[in-house]
Chimera marker file (.cmm) of the C-alpha trace (Angstrom):
<marker_set name="trace">
<marker id="1" x="41.302" y="19.493" z="-54.186" r="1" g="1" b="0" radius="0.5"/>
<marker id="2" x="37.297" y="17.732" z="-53.749" r="1" g="1" b="0" radius="0.5"/>
<marker id="3" x="37.019" y="14.275" z="-52.507" r="1" g="1" b="0" radius="0.5"/>
<marker id="4" x="34.810" y="13.454" z="-55.749" r="1" g="1" b="0" radius="0.5"/>
<marker id="5" x="38.156" y="15.591" z="-58.220" r="1" g="1" b="0" radius="0.5"/>
<marker id="6" x="40.752" y="13.534" z="-56.422" r="1" g="1" b="0" radius="0.5"/>
<marker id="7" x="38.648" y="9.857" z="-56.906" r="1" g="1" b="0" radius="0.5"/>
<marker id="8" x="38.433" y="10.556" z="-60.581" r="1" g="1" b="0" radius="0.5"/>
<marker id="9" x="42.484" y="11.484" z="-61.127" r="1" g="1" b="0" radius="0.5"/>
<marker id="10" x="42.445" y="8.190" z="-58.560" r="1" g="1" b="0" radius="0.5"/>
<marker id="11" x="40.799" y="5.571" z="-61.090" r="1" g="1" b="0" radius="0.5"/>
<marker id="12" x="42.237" y="7.731" z="-64.398" r="1" g="1" b="0" radius="0.5"/>
<marker id="13" x="45.331" y="6.183" z="-62.853" r="1" g="1" b="0" radius="0.5"/>
<marker id="14" x="44.585" y="2.494" z="-62.277" r="1" g="1" b="0" radius="0.5"/>
<marker id="15" x="42.703" y="2.128" z="-65.100" r="1" g="1" b="0" radius="0.5"/>
<marker id="16" x="45.533" y="4.063" z="-66.596" r="1" g="1" b="0" radius="0.5"/>
<marker id="17" x="48.268" y="1.719" z="-65.278" r="1" g="1" b="0" radius="0.5"/>
<marker id="18" x="49.235" y="4.074" z="-62.762" r="1" g="1" b="0" radius="0.5"/>
<marker id="19" x="50.333" y="6.823" z="-66.054" r="1" g="1" b="0" radius="0.5"/>
<marker id="20" x="49.477" y="10.688" z="-66.127" r="1" g="1" b="0" radius="0.5"/>
<marker id="21" x="50.420" y="10.765" z="-69.508" r="1" g="1" b="0" radius="0.5"/>
<marker id="22" x="47.887" y="9.300" z="-73.052" r="1" g="1" b="0" radius="0.5"/>
<marker id="23" x="49.049" y="7.165" z="-75.423" r="1" g="1" b="0" radius="0.5"/>
<marker id="24" x="49.488" y="9.633" z="-77.983" r="1" g="1" b="0" radius="0.5"/>
<marker id="25" x="52.290" y="10.933" z="-75.316" r="1" g="1" b="0" radius="0.5"/>
<marker id="26" x="50.195" y="14.520" z="-74.447" r="1" g="1" b="0" radius="0.5"/>
<marker id="27" x="48.352" y="14.515" z="-71.089" r="1" g="1" b="0" radius="0.5"/>
<marker id="28" x="45.436" y="11.831" z="-70.012" r="1" g="1" b="0" radius="0.5"/>
<marker id="29" x="42.166" y="13.481" z="-70.198" r="1" g="1" b="0" radius="0.5"/>
<marker id="30" x="41.452" y="13.980" z="-66.286" r="1" g="1" b="0" radius="0.5"/>
<marker id="31" x="44.651" y="16.107" z="-66.278" r="1" g="1" b="0" radius="0.5"/>
<marker id="32" x="43.412" y="18.314" z="-68.815" r="1" g="1" b="0" radius="0.5"/>
<marker id="33" x="40.955" y="18.987" z="-66.783" r="1" g="1" b="0" radius="0.5"/>
<marker id="34" x="42.593" y="19.709" z="-63.588" r="1" g="1" b="0" radius="0.5"/>
<marker id="35" x="44.525" y="22.043" z="-65.407" r="1" g="1" b="0" radius="0.5"/>
<marker id="36" x="41.019" y="23.481" z="-66.765" r="1" g="1" b="0" radius="0.5"/>
<marker id="37" x="39.019" y="23.909" z="-63.643" r="1" g="1" b="0" radius="0.5"/>
<marker id="38" x="41.492" y="24.312" z="-60.873" r="1" g="1" b="0" radius="0.5"/>
<marker id="39" x="43.020" y="27.771" z="-59.125" r="1" g="1" b="0" radius="0.5"/>
<marker id="40" x="46.675" y="25.840" z="-57.777" r="1" g="1" b="0" radius="0.5"/>
<marker id="41" x="49.348" y="23.607" z="-59.312" r="1" g="1" b="0" radius="0.5"/>
<marker id="42" x="52.536" y="23.379" z="-57.385" r="1" g="1" b="0" radius="0.5"/>
<marker id="43" x="55.894" y="22.602" z="-59.208" r="1" g="1" b="0" radius="0.5"/>
<marker id="44" x="59.581" y="21.837" z="-57.545" r="1" g="1" b="0" radius="0.5"/>
<marker id="45" x="63.148" y="22.561" z="-59.692" r="1" g="1" b="0" radius="0.5"/>
<marker id="46" x="65.998" y="20.435" z="-59.832" r="1" g="1" b="0" radius="0.5"/>
<marker id="47" x="68.682" y="22.113" z="-57.734" r="1" g="1" b="0" radius="0.5"/>
<marker id="48" x="72.357" y="22.332" z="-58.395" r="1" g="1" b="0" radius="0.5"/>
<marker id="49" x="73.103" y="18.682" z="-56.690" r="1" g="1" b="0" radius="0.5"/>
<marker id="50" x="70.825" y="16.412" z="-58.738" r="1" g="1" b="0" radius="0.5"/>
<marker id="51" x="67.865" y="16.464" z="-56.258" r="1" g="1" b="0" radius="0.5"/>
<marker id="52" x="64.450" y="17.668" z="-57.059" r="1" g="1" b="0" radius="0.5"/>
<marker id="53" x="62.959" y="21.058" z="-54.747" r="1" g="1" b="0" radius="0.5"/>
<marker id="54" x="60.099" y="21.383" z="-52.003" r="1" g="1" b="0" radius="0.5"/>
<marker id="55" x="56.669" y="21.361" z="-54.189" r="1" g="1" b="0" radius="0.5"/>
<marker id="56" x="55.333" y="24.889" z="-53.797" r="1" g="1" b="0" radius="0.5"/>
<marker id="57" x="51.898" y="26.400" z="-54.634" r="1" g="1" b="0" radius="0.5"/>
<marker id="58" x="51.959" y="28.761" z="-57.629" r="1" g="1" b="0" radius="0.5"/>
<marker id="59" x="48.413" y="30.460" z="-59.433" r="1" g="1" b="0" radius="0.5"/>
<marker id="60" x="49.313" y="28.699" z="-63.277" r="1" g="1" b="0" radius="0.5"/>
<marker id="61" x="47.377" y="29.361" z="-66.280" r="1" g="1" b="0" radius="0.5"/>
<marker id="62" x="46.940" y="26.518" z="-68.757" r="1" g="1" b="0" radius="0.5"/>
<marker id="63" x="46.571" y="27.123" z="-73.033" r="1" g="1" b="0" radius="0.5"/>
<marker id="64" x="46.972" y="24.767" z="-75.668" r="1" g="1" b="0" radius="0.5"/>
<marker id="65" x="48.614" y="22.128" z="-73.657" r="1" g="1" b="0" radius="0.5"/>
<marker id="66" x="51.203" y="24.835" z="-72.114" r="1" g="1" b="0" radius="0.5"/>
<marker id="67" x="51.240" y="25.799" z="-68.380" r="1" g="1" b="0" radius="0.5"/>
<marker id="68" x="52.268" y="29.569" z="-67.795" r="1" g="1" b="0" radius="0.5"/>
<marker id="69" x="52.907" y="30.414" z="-64.109" r="1" g="1" b="0" radius="0.5"/>
<marker id="70" x="55.009" y="33.386" z="-63.072" r="1" g="1" b="0" radius="0.5"/>
<marker id="71" x="57.746" y="33.960" z="-60.093" r="1" g="1" b="0" radius="0.5"/>
<marker id="72" x="59.805" y="36.817" z="-58.258" r="1" g="1" b="0" radius="0.5"/>
<marker id="73" x="63.401" y="36.587" z="-59.939" r="1" g="1" b="0" radius="0.5"/>
<marker id="74" x="64.834" y="36.297" z="-57.292" r="1" g="1" b="0" radius="0.5"/>
<marker id="75" x="63.163" y="33.112" z="-56.557" r="1" g="1" b="0" radius="0.5"/>
<marker id="76" x="64.628" y="29.613" z="-56.201" r="1" g="1" b="0" radius="0.5"/>
<marker id="77" x="62.551" y="29.022" z="-58.736" r="1" g="1" b="0" radius="0.5"/>
<marker id="78" x="63.208" y="31.168" z="-61.482" r="1" g="1" b="0" radius="0.5"/>
<marker id="79" x="67.043" y="31.018" z="-60.071" r="1" g="1" b="0" radius="0.5"/>
<marker id="80" x="66.986" y="27.336" z="-61.395" r="1" g="1" b="0" radius="0.5"/>
<marker id="81" x="64.902" y="27.597" z="-64.300" r="1" g="1" b="0" radius="0.5"/>
<marker id="82" x="67.450" y="30.456" z="-65.301" r="1" g="1" b="0" radius="0.5"/>
<marker id="83" x="70.402" y="27.068" z="-65.613" r="1" g="1" b="0" radius="0.5"/>
<marker id="84" x="67.788" y="24.989" z="-66.982" r="1" g="1" b="0" radius="0.5"/>
<marker id="85" x="66.377" y="23.452" z="-64.893" r="1" g="1" b="0" radius="0.5"/>
<marker id="86" x="63.109" y="21.636" z="-65.989" r="1" g="1" b="0" radius="0.5"/>
<marker id="87" x="59.947" y="21.236" z="-63.256" r="1" g="1" b="0" radius="0.5"/>
<marker id="88" x="57.835" y="18.665" z="-61.748" r="1" g="1" b="0" radius="0.5"/>
<marker id="89" x="54.239" y="19.321" z="-61.623" r="1" g="1" b="0" radius="0.5"/>
<marker id="90" x="51.840" y="18.056" z="-59.123" r="1" g="1" b="0" radius="0.5"/>
<marker id="91" x="47.762" y="19.100" z="-59.091" r="1" g="1" b="0" radius="0.5"/>
<marker id="92" x="47.874" y="17.461" z="-54.915" r="1" g="1" b="0" radius="0.5"/>
<marker id="93" x="51.105" y="17.586" z="-53.619" r="1" g="1" b="0" radius="0.5"/>
<marker id="94" x="50.111" y="14.384" z="-51.930" r="1" g="1" b="0" radius="0.5"/>
<marker id="95" x="50.184" y="12.483" z="-54.980" r="1" g="1" b="0" radius="0.5"/>
<marker id="96" x="53.029" y="11.534" z="-57.394" r="1" g="1" b="0" radius="0.5"/>
<marker id="97" x="53.530" y="14.251" z="-59.878" r="1" g="1" b="0" radius="0.5"/>
<marker id="98" x="51.198" y="14.548" z="-62.729" r="1" g="1" b="0" radius="0.5"/>
<marker id="99" x="54.275" y="14.830" z="-65.544" r="1" g="1" b="0" radius="0.5"/>
<marker id="100" x="57.136" y="17.160" z="-65.695" r="1" g="1" b="0" radius="0.5"/>
<marker id="101" x="58.155" y="19.536" z="-68.507" r="1" g="1" b="0" radius="0.5"/>
<marker id="102" x="60.584" y="21.828" z="-70.329" r="1" g="1" b="0" radius="0.5"/>
<marker id="103" x="60.948" y="25.612" z="-69.083" r="1" g="1" b="0" radius="0.5"/>
<marker id="104" x="61.468" y="27.992" z="-70.430" r="1" g="1" b="0" radius="0.5"/>
<marker id="105" x="61.474" y="31.959" z="-69.621" r="1" g="1" b="0" radius="0.5"/>
<marker id="106" x="58.964" y="34.124" z="-71.384" r="1" g="1" b="0" radius="0.5"/>
<marker id="107" x="59.657" y="37.679" z="-71.861" r="1" g="1" b="0" radius="0.5"/>
<marker id="108" x="57.763" y="37.703" z="-75.223" r="1" g="1" b="0" radius="0.5"/>
<marker id="109" x="54.774" y="41.064" z="-75.042" r="1" g="1" b="0" radius="0.5"/>
<marker id="110" x="51.384" y="39.267" z="-76.840" r="1" g="1" b="0" radius="0.5"/>
<marker id="111" x="52.058" y="36.040" z="-74.511" r="1" g="1" b="0" radius="0.5"/>
<marker id="112" x="52.839" y="38.514" z="-71.589" r="1" g="1" b="0" radius="0.5"/>
<marker id="113" x="49.229" y="40.350" z="-72.444" r="1" g="1" b="0" radius="0.5"/>
<marker id="114" x="47.236" y="36.345" z="-72.660" r="1" g="1" b="0" radius="0.5"/>
<marker id="115" x="48.262" y="35.653" z="-69.143" r="1" g="1" b="0" radius="0.5"/>
<marker id="116" x="47.841" y="37.779" z="-67.723" r="1" g="1" b="0" radius="0.5"/>
<marker id="117" x="43.928" y="38.486" z="-69.357" r="1" g="1" b="0" radius="0.5"/>
<marker id="118" x="43.967" y="35.216" z="-68.020" r="1" g="1" b="0" radius="0.5"/>
<marker id="119" x="45.931" y="35.472" z="-64.155" r="1" g="1" b="0" radius="0.5"/>
<marker id="120" x="42.622" y="38.594" z="-64.261" r="1" g="1" b="0" radius="0.5"/>
<marker id="121" x="40.430" y="36.195" z="-65.092" r="1" g="1" b="0" radius="0.5"/>
<marker id="122" x="40.515" y="33.168" z="-62.895" r="1" g="1" b="0" radius="0.5"/>
<marker id="123" x="41.839" y="34.655" z="-59.566" r="1" g="1" b="0" radius="0.5"/>
<marker id="124" x="39.446" y="37.754" z="-57.945" r="1" g="1" b="0" radius="0.5"/>
<marker id="125" x="42.565" y="39.224" z="-56.581" r="1" g="1" b="0" radius="0.5"/>
<marker id="126" x="44.509" y="39.278" z="-59.831" r="1" g="1" b="0" radius="0.5"/>
<marker id="127" x="42.104" y="42.681" z="-59.595" r="1" g="1" b="0" radius="0.5"/>
<marker id="128" x="44.272" y="43.951" z="-57.214" r="1" g="1" b="0" radius="0.5"/>
<marker id="129" x="46.892" y="46.592" z="-56.314" r="1" g="1" b="0" radius="0.5"/>
<marker id="130" x="50.112" y="44.994" z="-57.858" r="1" g="1" b="0" radius="0.5"/>
<marker id="131" x="48.313" y="42.847" z="-59.610" r="1" g="1" b="0" radius="0.5"/>
<marker id="132" x="46.407" y="45.062" z="-61.781" r="1" g="1" b="0" radius="0.5"/>
<marker id="133" x="49.569" y="46.593" z="-63.596" r="1" g="1" b="0" radius="0.5"/>
<marker id="134" x="50.357" y="45.353" z="-66.519" r="1" g="1" b="0" radius="0.5"/>
<marker id="135" x="52.900" y="41.612" z="-66.430" r="1" g="1" b="0" radius="0.5"/>
<marker id="136" x="54.657" y="42.823" z="-69.101" r="1" g="1" b="0" radius="0.5"/>
<marker id="137" x="56.069" y="46.181" z="-67.677" r="1" g="1" b="0" radius="0.5"/>
<marker id="138" x="56.781" y="43.675" z="-64.366" r="1" g="1" b="0" radius="0.5"/>
<marker id="139" x="58.818" y="41.348" z="-66.197" r="1" g="1" b="0" radius="0.5"/>
<marker id="140" x="60.140" y="44.114" z="-68.819" r="1" g="1" b="0" radius="0.5"/>
<marker id="141" x="61.508" y="45.877" z="-65.106" r="1" g="1" b="0" radius="0.5"/>
<marker id="142" x="62.672" y="42.562" z="-64.061" r="1" g="1" b="0" radius="0.5"/>
<marker id="143" x="60.176" y="42.022" z="-60.903" r="1" g="1" b="0" radius="0.5"/>
<marker id="144" x="58.519" y="39.051" z="-61.934" r="1" g="1" b="0" radius="0.5"/>
<marker id="145" x="59.591" y="36.379" z="-64.598" r="1" g="1" b="0" radius="0.5"/>
<marker id="146" x="56.763" y="34.446" z="-66.355" r="1" g="1" b="0" radius="0.5"/>
<marker id="147" x="57.996" y="30.648" z="-67.326" r="1" g="1" b="0" radius="0.5"/>
<marker id="148" x="56.481" y="28.396" z="-69.511" r="1" g="1" b="0" radius="0.5"/>
<marker id="149" x="55.913" y="24.657" z="-68.835" r="1" g="1" b="0" radius="0.5"/>
<marker id="150" x="56.170" y="22.326" z="-71.871" r="1" g="1" b="0" radius="0.5"/>
<marker id="151" x="54.922" y="19.257" z="-70.407" r="1" g="1" b="0" radius="0.5"/>
<marker id="152" x="56.856" y="15.869" z="-71.714" r="1" g="1" b="0" radius="0.5"/>
<marker id="153" x="56.137" y="12.727" z="-69.538" r="1" g="1" b="0" radius="0.5"/>
<link id1="1" id2="2" r="1" g="1" b="0" radius="0.2"/>
<link id1="2" id2="3" r="1" g="1" b="0" radius="0.2"/>
<link id1="3" id2="4" r="1" g="1" b="0" radius="0.2"/>
<link id1="4" id2="5" r="1" g="1" b="0" radius="0.2"/>
<link id1="5" id2="6" r="1" g="1" b="0" radius="0.2"/>
<link id1="6" id2="7" r="1" g="1" b="0" radius="0.2"/>
<link id1="7" id2="8" r="1" g="1" b="0" radius="0.2"/>
<link id1="8" id2="9" r="1" g="1" b="0" radius="0.2"/>
<link id1="9" id2="10" r="1" g="1" b="0" radius="0.2"/>
<link id1="10" id2="11" r="1" g="1" b="0" radius="0.2"/>
<link id1="11" id2="12" r="1" g="1" b="0" radius="0.2"/>
<link id1="12" id2="13" r="1" g="1" b="0" radius="0.2"/>
<link id1="13" id2="14" r="1" g="1" b="0" radius="0.2"/>
<link id1="14" id2="15" r="1" g="1" b="0" radius="0.2"/>
<link id1="15" id2="16" r="1" g="1" b="0" radius="0.2"/>
<link id1="16" id2="17" r="1" g="1" b="0" radius="0.2"/>
<link id1="17" id2="18" r="1" g="1" b="0" radius="0.2"/>
<link id1="18" id2="19" r="1" g="1" b="0" radius="0.2"/>
<link id1="19" id2="20" r="1" g="1" b="0" radius="0.2"/>
<link id1="20" id2="21" r="1" g="1" b="0" radius="0.2"/>
<link id1="21" id2="22" r="1" g="1" b="0" radius="0.2"/>
<link id1="22" id2="23" r="1" g="1" b="0" radius="0.2"/>
<link id1="23" id2="24" r="1" g="1" b="0" radius="0.2"/>
<link id1="24" id2="25" r="1" g="1" b="0" radius="0.2"/>
<link id1="25" id2="26" r="1" g="1" b="0" radius="0.2"/>
<link id1="26" id2="27" r="1" g="1" b="0" radius="0.2"/>
<link id1="27" id2="28" r="1" g="1" b="0" radius="0.2"/>
<link id1="28" id2="29" r="1" g="1" b="0" radius="0.2"/>
<link id1="29" id2="30" r="1" g="1" b="0" radius="0.2"/>
<link id1="30" id2="31" r="1" g="1" b="0" radius="0.2"/>
<link id1="31" id2="32" r="1" g="1" b="0" radius="0.2"/>
<link id1="32" id2="33" r="1" g="1" b="0" radius="0.2"/>
<link id1="33" id2="34" r="1" g="1" b="0" radius="0.2"/>
<link id1="34" id2="35" r="1" g="1" b="0" radius="0.2"/>
<link id1="35" id2="36" r="1" g="1" b="0" radius="0.2"/>
<link id1="36" id2="37" r="1" g="1" b="0" radius="0.2"/>
<link id1="37" id2="38" r="1" g="1" b="0" radius="0.2"/>
<link id1="38" id2="39" r="1" g="1" b="0" radius="0.2"/>
<link id1="39" id2="40" r="1" g="1" b="0" radius="0.2"/>
<link id1="40" id2="41" r="1" g="1" b="0" radius="0.2"/>
<link id1="41" id2="42" r="1" g="1" b="0" radius="0.2"/>
<link id1="42" id2="43" r="1" g="1" b="0" radius="0.2"/>
<link id1="43" id2="44" r="1" g="1" b="0" radius="0.2"/>
<link id1="44" id2="45" r="1" g="1" b="0" radius="0.2"/>
<link id1="45" id2="46" r="1" g="1" b="0" radius="0.2"/>
<link id1="46" id2="47" r="1" g="1" b="0" radius="0.2"/>
<link id1="47" id2="48" r="1" g="1" b="0" radius="0.2"/>
<link id1="48" id2="49" r="1" g="1" b="0" radius="0.2"/>
<link id1="49" id2="50" r="1" g="1" b="0" radius="0.2"/>
<link id1="50" id2="51" r="1" g="1" b="0" radius="0.2"/>
<link id1="51" id2="52" r="1" g="1" b="0" radius="0.2"/>
<link id1="52" id2="53" r="1" g="1" b="0" radius="0.2"/>
<link id1="53" id2="54" r="1" g="1" b="0" radius="0.2"/>
<link id1="54" id2="55" r="1" g="1" b="0" radius="0.2"/>
<link id1="55" id2="56" r="1" g="1" b="0" radius="0.2"/>
<link id1="56" id2="57" r="1" g="1" b="0" radius="0.2"/>
<link id1="57" id2="58" r="1" g="1" b="0" radius="0.2"/>
<link id1="58" id2="59" r="1" g="1" b="0" radius="0.2"/>
<link id1="59" id2="60" r="1" g="1" b="0" radius="0.2"/>
<link id1="60" id2="61" r="1" g="1" b="0" radius="0.2"/>
<link id1="61" id2="62" r="1" g="1" b="0" radius="0.2"/>
<link id1="62" id2="63" r="1" g="1" b="0" radius="0.2"/>
<link id1="63" id2="64" r="1" g="1" b="0" radius="0.2"/>
<link id1="64" id2="65" r="1" g="1" b="0" radius="0.2"/>
<link id1="65" id2="66" r="1" g="1" b="0" radius="0.2"/>
<link id1="66" id2="67" r="1" g="1" b="0" radius="0.2"/>
<link id1="67" id2="68" r="1" g="1" b="0" radius="0.2"/>
<link id1="68" id2="69" r="1" g="1" b="0" radius="0.2"/>
<link id1="69" id2="70" r="1" g="1" b="0" radius="0.2"/>
<link id1="70" id2="71" r="1" g="1" b="0" radius="0.2"/>
<link id1="71" id2="72" r="1" g="1" b="0" radius="0.2"/>
<link id1="72" id2="73" r="1" g="1" b="0" radius="0.2"/>
<link id1="73" id2="74" r="1" g="1" b="0" radius="0.2"/>
<link id1="74" id2="75" r="1" g="1" b="0" radius="0.2"/>
<link id1="75" id2="76" r="1" g="1" b="0" radius="0.2"/>
<link id1="76" id2="77" r="1" g="1" b="0" radius="0.2"/>
<link id1="77" id2="78" r="1" g="1" b="0" radius="0.2"/>
<link id1="78" id2="79" r="1" g="1" b="0" radius="0.2"/>
<link id1="79" id2="80" r="1" g="1" b="0" radius="0.2"/>
<link id1="80" id2="81" r="1" g="1" b="0" radius="0.2"/>
<link id1="81" id2="82" r="1" g="1" b="0" radius="0.2"/>
<link id1="82" id2="83" r="1" g="1" b="0" radius="0.2"/>
<link id1="83" id2="84" r="1" g="1" b="0" radius="0.2"/>
<link id1="84" id2="85" r="1" g="1" b="0" radius="0.2"/>
<link id1="85" id2="86" r="1" g="1" b="0" radius="0.2"/>
<link id1="86" id2="87" r="1" g="1" b="0" radius="0.2"/>
<link id1="87" id2="88" r="1" g="1" b="0" radius="0.2"/>
<link id1="88" id2="89" r="1" g="1" b="0" radius="0.2"/>
<link id1="89" id2="90" r="1" g="1" b="0" radius="0.2"/>
<link id1="90" id2="91" r="1" g="1" b="0" radius="0.2"/>
<link id1="91" id2="92" r="1" g="1" b="0" radius="0.2"/>
<link id1="92" id2="93" r="1" g="1" b="0" radius="0.2"/>
<link id1="93" id2="94" r="1" g="1" b="0" radius="0.2"/>
<link id1="94" id2="95" r="1" g="1" b="0" radius="0.2"/>
<link id1="95" id2="96" r="1" g="1" b="0" radius="0.2"/>
<link id1="96" id2="97" r="1" g="1" b="0" radius="0.2"/>
<link id1="97" id2="98" r="1" g="1" b="0" radius="0.2"/>
<link id1="98" id2="99" r="1" g="1" b="0" radius="0.2"/>
<link id1="99" id2="100" r="1" g="1" b="0" radius="0.2"/>
<link id1="100" id2="101" r="1" g="1" b="0" radius="0.2"/>
<link id1="101" id2="102" r="1" g="1" b="0" radius="0.2"/>
<link id1="102" id2="103" r="1" g="1" b="0" radius="0.2"/>
<link id1="103" id2="104" r="1" g="1" b="0" radius="0.2"/>
<link id1="104" id2="105" r="1" g="1" b="0" radius="0.2"/>
<link id1="105" id2="106" r="1" g="1" b="0" radius="0.2"/>
<link id1="106" id2="107" r="1" g="1" b="0" radius="0.2"/>
<link id1="107" id2="108" r="1" g="1" b="0" radius="0.2"/>
<link id1="108" id2="109" r="1" g="1" b="0" radius="0.2"/>
<link id1="109" id2="110" r="1" g="1" b="0" radius="0.2"/>
<link id1="110" id2="111" r="1" g="1" b="0" radius="0.2"/>
<link id1="111" id2="112" r="1" g="1" b="0" radius="0.2"/>
<link id1="112" id2="113" r="1" g="1" b="0" radius="0.2"/>
<link id1="113" id2="114" r="1" g="1" b="0" radius="0.2"/>
<link id1="114" id2="115" r="1" g="1" b="0" radius="0.2"/>
<link id1="115" id2="116" r="1" g="1" b="0" radius="0.2"/>
<link id1="116" id2="117" r="1" g="1" b="0" radius="0.2"/>
<link id1="117" id2="118" r="1" g="1" b="0" radius="0.2"/>
<link id1="118" id2="119" r="1" g="1" b="0" radius="0.2"/>
<link id1="119" id2="120" r="1" g="1" b="0" radius="0.2"/>
<link id1="120" id2="121" r="1" g="1" b="0" radius="0.2"/>
<link id1="121" id2="122" r="1" g="1" b="0" radius="0.2"/>
<link id1="122" id2="123" r="1" g="1" b="0" radius="0.2"/>
<link id1="123" id2="124" r="1" g="1" b="0" radius="0.2"/>
<link id1="124" id2="125" r="1" g="1" b="0" radius="0.2"/>
<link id1="125" id2="126" r="1" g="1" b="0" radius="0.2"/>
<link id1="126" id2="127" r="1" g="1" b="0" radius="0.2"/>
<link id1="127" id2="128" r="1" g="1" b="0" radius="0.2"/>
<link id1="128" id2="129" r="1" g="1" b="0" radius="0.2"/>
<link id1="129" id2="130" r="1" g="1" b="0" radius="0.2"/>
<link id1="130" id2="131" r="1" g="1" b="0" radius="0.2"/>
<link id1="131" id2="132" r="1" g="1" b="0" radius="0.2"/>
<link id1="132" id2="133" r="1" g="1" b="0" radius="0.2"/>
<link id1="133" id2="134" r="1" g="1" b="0" radius="0.2"/>
<link id1="134" id2="135" r="1" g="1" b="0" radius="0.2"/>
<link id1="135" id2="136" r="1" g="1" b="0" radius="0.2"/>
<link id1="136" id2="137" r="1" g="1" b="0" radius="0.2"/>
<link id1="137" id2="138" r="1" g="1" b="0" radius="0.2"/>
<link id1="138" id2="139" r="1" g="1" b="0" radius="0.2"/>
<link id1="139" id2="140" r="1" g="1" b="0" radius="0.2"/>
<link id1="140" id2="141" r="1" g="1" b="0" radius="0.2"/>
<link id1="141" id2="142" r="1" g="1" b="0" radius="0.2"/>
<link id1="142" id2="143" r="1" g="1" b="0" radius="0.2"/>
<link id1="143" id2="144" r="1" g="1" b="0" radius="0.2"/>
<link id1="144" id2="145" r="1" g="1" b="0" radius="0.2"/>
<link id1="145" id2="146" r="1" g="1" b="0" radius="0.2"/>
<link id1="146" id2="147" r="1" g="1" b="0" radius="0.2"/>
<link id1="147" id2="148" r="1" g="1" b="0" radius="0.2"/>
<link id1="148" id2="149" r="1" g="1" b="0" radius="0.2"/>
<link id1="149" id2="150" r="1" g="1" b="0" radius="0.2"/>
<link id1="150" id2="151" r="1" g="1" b="0" radius="0.2"/>
<link id1="151" id2="152" r="1" g="1" b="0" radius="0.2"/>
<link id1="152" id2="153" r="1" g="1" b="0" radius="0.2"/>
</marker_set>
């Protein structure tokens, strides 16, 4: 994160009274801008004992106020999300979480194709090797899990 972006987020937080949500319940405009322009976020899931995991960086796609990310089916994130865990999303691990969100496993091939296209547009590495294969096929084969995060604060 650049110093300019960091200062913009800090300024927005101080003006908004520390809330990353706008008064209408949606995401703050500076968070939306971050999600539209940056390449990494970090996510944490809730463990069975109620504690939050450590934030883990993930590639992501952002579309229509929803965040999508992909993870391995055996990851702790995937296991917890299958149990119904919400997530906390960080724009910068050194700050407090930007928002929490409800999660859902995505299996719809149309949505998976959109996620795949967004990844290829955003990440040059997505054109190489394993990432070049269609996401829908990898999800159907059980090799990947796609997650939708709908912000709730």
